[in-house]
N, C-alpha and C positions, 0 to 999 in steps of 0.2 A: 344365101350360102348353100352350096351344094355338098352333099355327102356321097362318098364313094366307098362301097365295100371292096375289100382287097381280096381277089380270088386266091384260093389255096395254092395254086401253081405259082403265083407271084410272090409268095412269102419270102423267099430268099432274096429276091431282087428289091423288095419294098424298102428295106432299110438303106440300101445304097443307091438306088435309082429314083427314089421318090423325088420329084422335082420340087424345088423351093417354091413356096407360095407365101404370100404376104399374110400377116395377121389381120389385115383389114379387108380381106375378101377379094383381093385382086387375083387375077388368073395367074397361071404358071409363069415364072420368070425364066424358065429354062429347065433342061433335063440334067443338070449337073448334080452329083450327089452331095449330101451334107457332109462336111468334114467330120472325122471321128471325134474331135474335141468340141464340136458344136452342141448347143443345148437340144437342137432338133434330133440329132443322132442319138443322144443319150435317152431322150424321151421315147423315140421310136424303138430303140433296143429293148426298153422296158415293155413296150407294147407288143413286141414280136410274138409272144405266145398266143395272142388273140387275133393276129392278122390273118391267120389261116382259117379262121372260123367263119363260114359263110353267114352265120347268124349275126356276126358282129360287124357294125358299120363304123369305120373311123371317119370322123369329120374331116372334110377336105381342107378347111382352113383352120388356123390355130392362133393362139395368142403368143406374141413374141415381144420381149422387152427386157428391162433390167429389174432385178429384185435386189434390194440393198440388204446388207447384213444387219442394219439398224432398224429397218421397217419392211414390212411385207408389201405385197401387191394383191389387189383384189379385182376380180372380174365377176360380172353377173352372167349367169347362163340359164336358159330356159330348159327345164327338165319336165318330162311328161310322165304322168301317173302310170305305174306298172312296168316302166323300162328299167333295165339295169344299166348303170353308167360306169364307165372306167375312165379315169383321168390319169394322164401321164405327164409329170412335171420333171423337166430336165434342166440342168445347168451346165454352163461351159466348164470343162475340166481345166482349162488354162487359168481361169479366174477364181474358181471356187476355192475358198480357204480350206487348208488341210483340216481334216476331222470335222468339218461343218456337217450339219444335218438338214436335209430338206423336209419341209412339213407341208401338208395340204389339209385344209379344213373346209367343210361345207356347212353353211348356215341356211336355214329356211327363212321365209318371209317374216317370221316372228322372232328372228335373231337367235334361234335355238340351234346349237351345233348338232347336225344330224349324221356326220361322218368325219373321220379324221385318220390320218396316217402320218407316221414319222419314219424317215429313212434311217439307215445305219450311218454312223459317222464316216465321212469320206465318200459316201455313195453319191454319184452325180445325177441320179434319177430316182423317182419314187412313183408308185402306182397306187391309186385309191379306187377301191371297188365300192360303188354305191348301189346296193341291192334294192330292187323293186320299189322305186320311188312311190311314196304314198299319196302325193298330191302334185298335180300339175301347177307349175308356177316358176317364178324367178328365184334362183338360189344364188347366194354369194359364195364364191370360191376364193379362199384366201391362200396365197402361196407365201411361204416365208423360209428364210435360211437362218438357221441358228448356228453361230460360230462356236468353236470350242470355248469352254470357260476361260476367263482371264481377260486381260486388256486386249482389245482387238480394234484395229482401225476399220472404219466403215469402208466397205467395198461394194460397188455396183456389179452384180453378177449377171451376164447375159443369160436369159432363161427362156423356156418355151413350155407351153401347156397345150397338149393335144387331148381330145376326148372322143369317146365313141359310145355306142349303146347296142344293146340287143334286146 
C-alpha cells in the first residue's frame, strides 16, 4: 500500500478531485470526485485541516464498508513508535440516522484502550488524534455508530476510515 503526501497547493482540490480508490489496495478507479453525501467526502472534509501540512502523510488507500447501528466494525492497523496518527471516520449522510453519534476507539495488543473520540450528535464524521505512539505493533481500531436513545431499527450505514501520520 502506497502513501501520498498532499502538497499544500492541492489542498482545495484534494476534497473534490481525489480519485476513488478501493479499500483493498486497488489502484485508482477514475478521477471523479466523491459525492458530498458519501462517507469518503465526510471523512476527507474532516481531514482537510491536515492535508496542507507537508509533514502529514494521508494513506492512499482506506477502509470502506458498512457499520451497523447495532454492532461496530473493527480493523487492525500497524502503527509505529513515535508517530502521531490521525484517523478520520465518515458516514453517508443519506443513511446516517438523525442525531446518531460516531465513535472511534483504539486498543493496543493487550486490549487496553489507548485513544477514543465521540462525535457530536448528527455529525457525519469524526477525527481521532493518536499522539506519539509508544510502541510499534498492531492496533485494533473500532468504529461504531450510536443511534439516539429509544427504539431504533438496525441500519447499515456506508462508512469510510482514512488515516495518516506525521
